[in-house]
C-alpha positions, 0 to 999 in steps of 0.5 A: 449468480451465487456470490463468491466466498471470502475467507472463513469467519473469525468466529460465531456471529462474525459471518454476516459482517465478513460477508458484508465487507466481502460484498463491498470488496466485490463491488469496488473491484467490479467498478475499478479492476479494469483501471489497472494495467493488464500485467498488474491486473493479472498478477493481482488476480493470481494472488487474489485467487491464492488467497480466496482458495486458501492456498499456501505460498509456493502452491503450484497454481493451475493455469486452467483453474485460474483462468476459469476463476477469472472468467467467473469473477469478471462475470460476477462483477458485471452483475454487482457493479451497479450495486450500492455499498452495503451497510455493515451489520453490527450489534447496537447499530440499527440498520447497520453502519456506514462502511466508511465510518471506520471509527464506529465499526472498530469501536463496536469490534473492540473485544472481538479480535477483529480490525476493519479498514476502509479508505481510498487508494485513488479518486473514488477508488475505495478498498475495504478489509476485515482482519484478525487484530494483531496488535495496537500501539501508538507512535508520535501521537498516531494510533497504529492498528495492525491486522493479521489473517484477513477475513475479507479483502479486495483485489487491491490490498495495500500493506499499509495506509495513513487514514484520517478519522475525522481530524485524527490521523491513524496508521493501519498495517496489514501484515498478511498483505505485507507477507504476500508482497514479500512472496510475490517479490521472492517468486519473481526473484526465484525465476531469474535470481539476479545476483547483486540485486537489492532483493538478492541481498534481502534473500541472503539477509533473511534466508528466504531461499532456505526456508521462506515460511521460517524466515517470514515472521522476522521479515514481517516484524522488521519490514512492518516497522519500516512501513510504519516509518513511511506512514509516519513520514507521510503524516509529517509531510501532510502537516507541512503540505496541508489539505491542499495537496489532496485537492491538487491531486483531484485536479490532475487530469490523467493517471500519469499525473497522479502517479507523479504526485504520489511519487513526489509525496512518497519521496518526501516521506522516505527521504525525510524519515524512512531512509535516514532512520534506517541508516541511523539504526544500521538496519541494513536488511531494511535498506536493501528491502527499500531499494528492492521496491525502488522502481517506476516513477520514483526511480525515474524522478531520482535516478542518482539515488541508486548510485548512492545506494551502491556507495553504501553497499561499497562500504562508505558508511551511508555518507552518500545516501544521507547526503542524497536523501537530504538533497532529494528531500529539499528538491521534492519539497520545492517541487511540491511547493511550486505545484501547490502555488500553481494550484492556489493561483488557478484552482481546479483549472491548474490540473494540466499545468501542475501535471506538466510541472510534475512530469517535466525534466525539472522535476527530476532530482539529478543528485 
């Protein structure tokens, strides 16, 4: 079976690299796409189809065409699932480069206008991408690399990540993935248009309903900053929790436990860094964006935070949100320290006990 194509190469000589990265994306998807809940899987496949076909936001997708594409992709995955990840063809690297050696790959790509990324979004669940380089900067001692148009990507495309290149952490921002996240939210909102919801406030603030494409650049620049703030918060939390937190997550026996562990760390990053900074800057549209994504396990662990958000929208100047963020940060740090203590005492055998702690009623911050 012929391999499905990715996006067009960035320029002469880049085609072999694009193909190798895309092939690795296909192998990762073949091994792990079935791990996703069915609804999430179908939504992500729909947007992946849009990306691979080069269709603009708002293009009407043919259900028969998408269905046939999904069937073909799943058949292709069955063929490549057992393949090894490919080494990446780079000038001056005989035999190619290890696809997880992000530093070497990007060092070789300097001056080529490309950005490469590889990492794990879960235990043994890698993601890869290759994009046009949008920009490089430095924040709090961390390199921040920003990618634009993506030339190769997989089904899962997180908008940002905190990576570790040896002992040196860095932040990578994927602007195209962030744009697709915005479109997915806007498309869902457009079906029901719930008045007064956080995303309704986002739509009004940016004018997404008047001209989505015209509003997108401003949204990307501002939301990109908010995402970077989250990753800076992740870095600060990581310094406090230490490497044992990753070992703890690996010991958790179920996906439910891992989702709760991830939500605890996200709360620590956002309640300690992202939300306080946005409130200090009076970045009102971005506070609405943050609450538009506040759902699932994170909301279940801190349900009263929405009450503080309502008080902020009611004009209290952010007082309730600041107090709630401080209380929440203290609560989830205590919870994380209790989980780490259990793990330190029992090691890998502590997985079930840690999961029970993280999913218990006492894990919920009541305000």
